[in-house]
C-alpha positions as YAML, in Angstrom:
chain: A
units: angstrom
residues:
- id: 1
  name: GLN
  ca: [29.07, -7.06, -16.63]
- id: 2
  name: VAL
  ca: [26.96, -5.67, -13.82]
- id: 3
  name: GLN
  ca: [23.42, -7.03, -13.65]
- id: 4
  name: LEU
  ca: [20.57, -6.70, -11.18]
- id: 5
  name: VAL
  ca: [17.55, -8.84, -12.00]
- id: 6
  name: GLU
  ca: [14.34, -8.50, -10.01]
- id: 7
  name: SER
  ca: [11.75, -11.24, -9.75]
- id: 8
  name: GLY
  ca: [8.70, -12.09, -7.67]
- id: 9
  name: GLY
  ca: [6.34, -9.36, -8.77]
- id: 10
  name: GLY
  ca: [2.80, -10.01, -9.91]
- id: 11
  name: LEU
  ca: [-0.86, -9.56, -9.12]
- id: 12
  name: VAL
  ca: [-1.98, -10.01, -5.52]
- id: 13
  name: GLN
  ca: [-5.16, -9.26, -3.62]
- id: 14
  name: PRO
  ca: [-5.25, -6.61, -0.90]
- id: 15
  name: GLY
  ca: [-3.91, -8.04, 2.33]
- id: 16
  name: GLY
  ca: [-1.73, -10.52, 0.50]
- id: 17
  name: SER
  ca: [2.02, -10.95, 0.44]
- id: 18
  name: LEU
  ca: [4.81, -11.03, -2.11]
- id: 19
  name: ARG
  ca: [8.54, -11.55, -1.84]
- id: 20
  name: LEU
  ca: [10.70, -9.70, -4.33]
- id: 21
  name: SER
  ca: [14.20, -10.94, -5.10]
- id: 22
  name: CYS
  ca: [17.05, -9.12, -6.80]
- id: 23
  name: ALA
  ca: [19.85, -11.33, -8.04]
- id: 24
  name: THR
  ca: [23.06, -9.43, -8.68]
- id: 25
  name: SER
  ca: [26.19, -10.26, -10.63]
- id: 26
  name: GLY
  ca: [29.34, -8.55, -11.83]
- id: 27
  name: PHE
  ca: [30.21, -7.01, -8.47]
- id: 28
  name: THR
  ca: [30.54, -8.03, -4.81]
- id: 29
  name: LEU
  ca: [27.34, -7.19, -3.00]
- id: 30
  name: ASP
  ca: [29.05, -7.27, 0.41]
- id: 31
  name: TYR
  ca: [30.49, -3.79, -0.06]
- id: 32
  name: TYR
  ca: [27.30, -2.10, -1.17]
- id: 33
  name: ALA
  ca: [24.38, -0.47, 0.53]
- id: 34
  name: ILE
  ca: [21.20, -1.85, -1.00]
- id: 35
  name: GLY
  ca: [17.73, -0.48, -1.38]
- id: 36
  name: TRP
  ca: [14.31, -0.87, -2.93]
- id: 37
  name: PHE
  ca: [12.47, 1.89, -4.74]
- id: 38
  name: ARG
  ca: [9.11, 2.02, -6.44]
- id: 39
  name: GLN
  ca: [7.38, 4.18, -9.02]
- id: 40
  name: ALA
  ca: [3.63, 4.33, -9.46]
- id: 41
  name: PRO
  ca: [2.06, 5.70, -12.66]
- id: 42
  name: GLY
  ca: [2.26, 9.47, -12.76]
- id: 43
  name: LYS
  ca: [4.42, 9.65, -9.63]
- id: 44
  name: GLU
  ca: [8.09, 10.13, -8.91]
- id: 45
  name: ARG
  ca: [10.30, 7.22, -7.93]
- id: 46
  name: GLU
  ca: [10.10, 6.69, -4.16]
- id: 47
  name: GLY
  ca: [12.73, 5.17, -1.91]
- id: 48
  name: ILE
  ca: [10.98, 2.71, 0.39]
- id: 49
  name: SER
  ca: [13.70, 0.78, 2.16]
- id: 50
  name: CYS
  ca: [17.46, 0.49, 2.36]
- id: 51
  name: ILE
  ca: [20.10, -1.26, 4.41]
- id: 52
  name: SER
  ca: [23.75, -0.41, 4.89]
- id: 53
  name: PHE
  ca: [26.52, -2.68, 3.66]
- id: 54
  name: ASN
  ca: [27.21, -4.01, 7.17]
- id: 55
  name: GLU
  ca: [23.48, -4.21, 8.06]
- id: 56
  name: GLY
  ca: [24.09, -1.70, 10.82]
- id: 57
  name: THR
  ca: [21.44, 0.72, 9.57]
- id: 58
  name: THR
  ca: [18.04, -0.03, 8.07]
- id: 59
  name: TYR
  ca: [15.50, 2.48, 6.80]
- id: 60
  name: TYR
  ca: [11.82, 2.12, 5.94]
- id: 61
  name: GLY
  ca: [9.56, 4.76, 4.51]
- id: 62
  name: ASP
  ca: [6.49, 5.62, 6.52]
- id: 63
  name: SER
  ca: [4.24, 4.12, 3.85]
- id: 64
  name: VAL
  ca: [5.73, 0.62, 4.26]
- id: 65
  name: LYS
  ca: [6.99, 0.59, 7.85]
- id: 66
  name: GLY
  ca: [5.76, -2.45, 9.74]
- id: 67
  name: ARG
  ca: [4.65, -4.23, 6.56]
- id: 68
  name: PHE
  ca: [7.81, -4.61, 4.44]
- id: 69
  name: THR
  ca: [11.14, -6.18, 5.39]
- id: 70
  name: ILE
  ca: [14.39, -5.74, 3.50]
- id: 71
  name: SER
  ca: [17.13, -8.35, 3.71]
- id: 72
  name: ARG
  ca: [20.28, -9.47, 1.94]
- id: 73
  name: ASP
  ca: [22.18, -12.69, 1.41]
- id: 74
  name: ASN
  ca: [25.69, -11.70, 0.44]
- id: 75
  name: ALA
  ca: [26.70, -15.32, -0.12]
- id: 76
  name: LYS
  ca: [24.05, -15.51, -2.85]
- id: 77
  name: ASN
  ca: [24.58, -11.93, -4.06]
- id: 78
  name: THR
  ca: [20.87, -11.43, -3.66]
- id: 79
  name: MET
  ca: [18.64, -8.94, -1.88]
- id: 80
  name: TYR
  ca: [15.01, -9.37, -0.91]
- id: 81
  name: LEU
  ca: [11.92, -7.38, -0.07]
- id: 82
  name: GLN
  ca: [9.22, -9.20, 1.86]
- id: 83
  name: MET
  ca: [5.93, -7.35, 1.43]
- id: 84
  name: ASN
  ca: [3.00, -8.17, 3.71]
- id: 85
  name: SER
  ca: [-0.45, -6.67, 4.17]
- id: 86
  name: LEU
  ca: [-0.31, -5.24, 0.68]
- id: 87
  name: LYS
  ca: [-2.59, -2.35, -0.22]
- id: 88
  name: PRO
  ca: [-3.80, -1.05, -3.59]
- id: 89
  name: GLU
  ca: [-1.58, 2.00, -3.10]
- id: 90
  name: ASP
  ca: [1.45, -0.32, -3.13]
- id: 91
  name: THR
  ca: [0.85, -0.88, -6.84]
- id: 92
  name: ALA
  ca: [3.99, 0.23, -8.68]
- id: 93
  name: VAL
  ca: [7.08, -0.91, -10.52]
- id: 94
  name: TYR
  ca: [9.64, -1.94, -7.92]
- id: 95
  name: TYR
  ca: [13.37, -1.44, -8.48]
- id: 96
  name: CYS
  ca: [16.36, -2.75, -6.59]
- id: 97
  name: ASN
  ca: [19.48, -0.64, -6.16]
- id: 98
  name: ALA
  ca: [23.05, -1.18, -4.99]
- id: 99
  name: GLN
  ca: [25.27, 1.78, -4.09]
- id: 100
  name: ARG
  ca: [28.75, 2.59, -2.91]
- id: 101
  name: ILE
  ca: [31.09, 5.46, -3.58]
- id: 102
  name: TRP
  ca: [31.29, 6.08, -7.35]
- id: 103
  name: ARG
  ca: [28.92, 3.16, -8.01]
- id: 104
  name: ASP
  ca: [25.14, 3.19, -8.41]
- id: 105
  name: TYR
  ca: [23.45, 0.15, -9.98]
- id: 106
  name: TRP
  ca: [19.78, -0.43, -10.79]
- id: 107
  name: GLY
  ca: [17.60, -3.34, -11.78]
- id: 108
  name: GLN
  ca: [15.10, -3.18, -14.62]
- id: 109
  name: GLY
  ca: [12.05, -3.24, -12.37]
- id: 110
  name: THR
  ca: [9.25, -5.66, -11.61]
- id: 111
  name: GLN
  ca: [5.55, -4.84, -11.60]
- id: 112
  name: VAL
  ca: [3.53, -5.29, -8.43]
- id: 113
  name: THR
  ca: [-0.23, -4.88, -8.74]
- id: 114
  name: VAL
  ca: [-2.49, -5.04, -5.69]
- id: 115
  name: SER
  ca: [-6.10, -5.41, -6.72]
- id: 116
  name: SER
  ca: [-9.17, -7.47, -6.01]
...
């Protein structure tokens, strides 16, 4: 059974940091491109970062470039999103995603709230 389970969300003050993890099971992460998305209340889901299966290509959205870092540990079947210099506008539910041809898997989401 395919599972993606996010963790690491929570409440943080502006300027703070959080590290999101996404533990996967039921498939081999090595062969998948991975990504992180977020959805704020009243807004569409936004793709913020992704990395190709061989780590040859990495993408960051303009809103997070220079502050967030995506990474993967295939041996642990886990992906990460390091978030630094957090801003109130980063408040959203964050989702991890794993994709390859004919396959598209999503986690259940974890809430990140940036507020003083």
